[in-house]
N, C-alpha and C positions, 0 to 999 in steps of 0.2 A: 720797441724803440720806434718812434715815428721816422719815416723816411724823409730825409732832407733832399731838397732839389739841388743837384750838382751845380746849377747856375748860381745858387746862393753861396756855395763854397767858393766858386770861381770869382764872384763879385767881391767877396770878403778878402780873398787873397789879392786881387787886383788893387783894392783900396789900401791894403796894408803895404803892398810893394811900393805904392806911390809915396809912402811915408818913410821908406828906408833911409832916405838921405837927410831927413829932418828929425825923425823920432826913432832912430835905429833900434835902440834897446827895446822899446815897447813893441815895435813892429816885428822884430825878430822873434821875441817871446810869443807873440800872438800867432805869427806864421807857423812856428813850431807846433803849437797846440792845434791849430786849425788843420794842418796837414795830417796829424795823427787822427784827429776827429773824423776827417774825411775818409781816411783809410778804414777806420772802424765802422763808419756808416756804410761803406761799400760792402763790407763783410758782415754787416748786421750784428756787430759787437757792441756791448754796452761800453759807455765811457769809463766806468769805474772798475772794469774787469782787469785781470792781469793779462797784458797784451800777448806775451810770448805763449803762455799756456792756452789762451783762447784761440790764437792763430793755429797753434799746433793741433788742437782739437779739431778745428775746421779742416785742416789739411789731411789729417788722418781719416776723417770721414769722407773725403773725396771732394775737396773744394774745386769749383770750376776754375780752370787755369786762366781764363780771361779776367775773371774777377780778381784772382790772385795777382795777376800782372798789374792791373789798375791800382789795387791797394798798395802793392809794393812800390809803385812810383811815388805815391804820397808819403810812404814811410821813408823813402830815400830823401825826399825833400825835408821831412821832419828831422831826419838825422843831420842833414846839412846845417839846418838852423841850430840844432842842439850842439853841434861842434862849435859853432860861433858863440853860443851862450857859455860854453865851457871856458872859452878864452877870457871871459869877463869875471871868472871866479876870483874872489878876493881871499880865499883861504883854502886849505887842503880839503876840508869837509865839503865845501861847495863844489870843488873840482871833482872829487870822488863821486858825489851825487850826480853831477852832470855826466860823468863818464859812464856811470851805471845806466843812465837813460840812453846814451849812445849805444851801449852794448845790447840793451833790450830791443831797441829799434833794429839793430843789425840782425839779431837772432830771429826776430819776428819776420824780417824780410827774407832771411835764409829759408825759413819754413815756407814762405810764399813762393820763393823760387822753386822749392821742392814740389809744390803743387803743379808747376808748369813743365816739369821734366818730361811728361808724356808727349808734349807737343814740341818742346825745344830741349833736347837732351843736354845741351851745353849749360843749362841752368843748374845742373847738378854740381858742376865745378864752381859756379858762382856761389851756390849755397854753402859748399864746403869751405870756400875761401872766407866767407863771412863768419862761419862758425869757428874757423881757426882764429880769426881776429878776436872773437869774443873769448874763446877759451885760452888763447895765448896772451891775453892782457897781463902785463907784468905785475900789476897790482891785484890780479884775480878779482877784479871788481864784480864780475857777474858770476861768482862762485855759486850763488843761489839758483842760477839758471842752468847749471851744469847738466842736470838730468834731461833738460830739454835739448841741449846740444848733443848729448849722447844719443838720445832718441832720434834726432835728426840724422845722425850718421847711420843708424840702423835702418831708418826709413829709406834713405838714399841708396843703401846697399841692396835693397829689395826692388828699387825702381828700375 
């Protein structure tokens, strides 16, 4: 994957944020995608890969905690935008799909927090909290990601 200049991402985000008051729907949808793309670029991940599985693999191999922190901040912003997108859902199917996206962003971020436990032990609690949100979803939206949540618990117990 070619390495994008962080300034390019920053400029794109700034331009879209300027459109939030006039073209909110399009700006929010684009901001959500750009933030995830930025996180993936930081981590060297393909755009078409499975986010949680790919992040887990990196963390289990020993991801640099500073890269993890940087990527986690972008996934947090992507999650913020995804929550907003979910409020616009016109049917239960759209709402469930949007919530699945939220839960995957949360679980990927939990794994990134796990990568930083060595330098900031409090991140283990943050990772566990996010994983509980994912697994405790009353609709079991992220049931397909359960194995990654379970693996995160095991990983954190060894950290």
